[in-house]
Each structure stands twice: as C-alpha cells, then as structure tokens.
C-alpha positions in Angstrom: 114.9 89.7 130.2 115.5 93.5 130.3 117.3 93.2 126.9 114.3 91.5 125.4 112.0 94.2 126.8 114.2 96.9 125.2 114.0 95.1 121.8 110.2 94.9 122.0 110.0 98.6 123.0 112.3 99.5 120.1 110.3 97.6 117.6 107.0 99.1 118.8 108.5 102.6 118.6 109.8 102.0 115.1 106.5 100.8 113.8 104.6 103.7 115.4 107.1 106.2 113.9 106.7 104.5 110.5 102.9 105.0 110.7 103.2 108.6 111.8 105.8 109.7 109.2 104.6 107.7 106.2 103.7 110.1 103.4 99.9 109.5 103.3 99.2 112.1 100.7 101.6 110.5 98.3 100.0 107.2 98.9 96.6 108.7 98.1 97.8 110.1 94.7 99.4 106.7 93.9 96.0 105.0 94.5 94.2 107.5 92.3 96.7 106.8 89.5 96.0 103.1 89.8 92.2 103.7 89.7 92.5 105.8 86.6 93.7 102.7 84.7 90.3 101.1 85.5 88.4 104.3 84.2 87.7 105.4 87.8 88.3 109.1 88.4 87.6 111.5 91.3 87.2 115.2 91.9 89.8 116.7 94.1 88.4 116.7 97.7 90.1 118.5 100.5 92.8 116.4 102.3 93.8 116.4 105.9 96.9 114.5 107.0 97.4 113.9 110.7 99.7 111.6 112.8 97.6 108.4 112.8 94.9 109.4 110.3 94.3 110.7 106.9 91.0 112.3 105.8 89.4 113.2 102.5 86.3 115.4 102.4 83.7 116.0 99.6 84.8 113.4 97.2 83.0 112.6 93.9 83.8 109.3 92.2 83.2 108.9 88.4 83.2 105.7 86.3 83.6 106.4 82.6 82.7 110.1 83.3 79.5 109.2 85.1 79.1 110.4 88.7 78.3 107.2 90.5 78.9 108.2 94.2 79.4 111.3 96.4 81.2 110.8 99.7 81.1 113.5 102.4 84.2 112.1 104.2 86.7 109.3 104.2 88.8 108.9 107.4 91.6 106.3 107.6 93.2 105.5 110.9 96.2 103.2 111.3 97.7 101.9 114.5 100.1 99.0 115.1 97.5 96.3 115.2 94.4 97.9 113.7 93.6 99.8 110.5 90.2 101.3 109.9 88.5 103.2 107.0 85.3 105.1 107.7 83.2 106.4 104.9 80.4 108.7 105.9 77.3 110.1 104.2 77.5 108.3 100.8 75.0 109.2 98.0 74.7 106.7 95.2 73.6 107.7 91.7 69.9 107.2 91.1 70.5 104.9 88.1 71.9 102.3 90.6 69.0 102.6 93.2 67.5 99.3 92.2 70.7 97.5 93.2 72.0 99.7 96.0 70.5 102.1 98.5 70.7 105.7 97.3 71.9 106.9 100.7 74.3 105.2 103.1 75.0 106.8 106.5 78.3 105.1 107.0 80.5 102.2 106.1 83.3 101.1 108.4 86.0 98.7 107.1 88.5 97.4 109.6 91.5 95.0 109.6 93.1 93.6 112.7 96.5 92.0 112.6 95.3 89.3 115.0 93.1 88.0 112.2 95.1 88.9 109.1 93.0 87.1 106.5 89.7 88.8 107.4 88.5 92.3 106.8 85.4 93.3 108.7 82.7 95.5 107.2 79.9 97.3 108.9 77.3 99.7 107.4 74.3 101.7 108.2 72.0 102.0 105.2 69.4 104.3 106.8 66.6 101.7 106.6 68.9 98.7 107.2 72.1 97.7 108.8 74.7 95.4 107.4 77.8 93.6 108.7 80.1 91.2 107.0 83.5 89.9 106.3 85.9 89.9 103.3 88.0 86.8 103.3 91.4 87.6 101.7 92.3 84.0 101.2 89.2 82.9 99.3 88.6 86.4 97.9 84.9 86.3 99.0 82.6 88.9 100.6 79.9 87.7 103.0 77.3 90.3 104.1 74.4 90.0 106.5 71.7 92.6 105.9 68.9 93.3 108.4 66.4 95.6 106.8 63.0 97.2 107.6 60.0 96.1 105.6 60.3 99.2 103.5 63.9 98.4 102.7 63.0 94.8 101.6 60.2 96.3 99.4 62.5 98.9 97.8 65.5 96.8 97.2 64.0 93.5 96.1 66.4 93.1 93.2 69.4 93.3 95.6 67.8 90.9 98.1 66.7 88.5 95.4 70.3 87.4 95.1 70.5 86.8 98.9 69.7 83.8 101.0 67.0 84.6 103.6 68.0 83.4 107.1 65.7 82.1 109.8 66.3 85.3 111.7 64.7 87.3 108.9 68.1 88.7 107.8 69.5 88.3 104.3 72.9 86.8 103.5 74.7 87.8 100.4 77.9 86.1 99.3 80.0 87.5 96.4 83.2 86.1 95.0 85.5 88.9 93.7 
C-alpha cells in the first residue's frame, strides 16, 4: 500500500514539474507559425511566463492584413486536471459588428480531464452572457446566449441563425 502511494506521489510530482518547466514561450511561437499558414498574423504583444500560467498582453490579430480583433490579455493556466484560457477585453472590428458584438468583456475556455471530450466556454458580451460546450468527438460547438432586448435588436443577424428556447435564450449550434 505504501509502495502504491509512493508511485502515485511520484507521478503527480512528475506531471506538475512537466507543466512548470515546459517552454511555454516556444509553444506560443510554434502556434503563431501554424496560424501564419492560414493567413492569420499577430502583432508582438508582451509575454509573461510563470510557473503554471502564460500571459500575453495587448495582442492584435490580423486576417489577410486586416485587423479583426484586439485583445487586451490572454492568460492560460494549466494544472494536472484542468486547463483554462481567459481572454479579456476583446474589441472586434466594426466590419463584423452585424455578426459579432463589437466588445466582449471576457471569454473563458476550460478543459477538465474528468470530461476529456468536452471543452466548456463562457463569455460576457456586455449586453449578453453566453455559455456553451465544444464537443471534440463530434466537432460541434453549442452555445446558449442570454441577451438583453437591446442585444437582440442589435445582433438580429447572429440570432437569426439560432433556435429560440422557451426560457428566452438563444441556442446556436455550429459544426466545425
């Protein structure tokens, strides 16, 4: 029994040290190179690498040299059982405002090893809140949006593709 406990402690310590010492900055630049193949570029934001987290500040994202989104901060946190990405203060280009809110307070994307095929999404869209799930197995995103009357009026094109639920919320399903 003591031997089993020692093995479990060893495995936990190994996994934690792997998370702490992984070169997160190198992983960031690798992802940027993969995005450039799809014509997605970014400006160099300031980076902060810590033990369990990695943060990027003041990031601008371009698609075919058009600035489509500005993000004040991206913070990733990784633990043994849980990974979380928090995007805060997003500003979407005005050309997309009929389809997406122009300002998003935050988006939180989390993955738990206890439910490995689901990625949870939560967002605050200033005049609305949204929560949903990305199913890795079916490659489908399901979002529930609860918006104010003003939000429903402003983003009718976005919500026209949604199914209105009995609770007054809107459900959008999208297959990637």
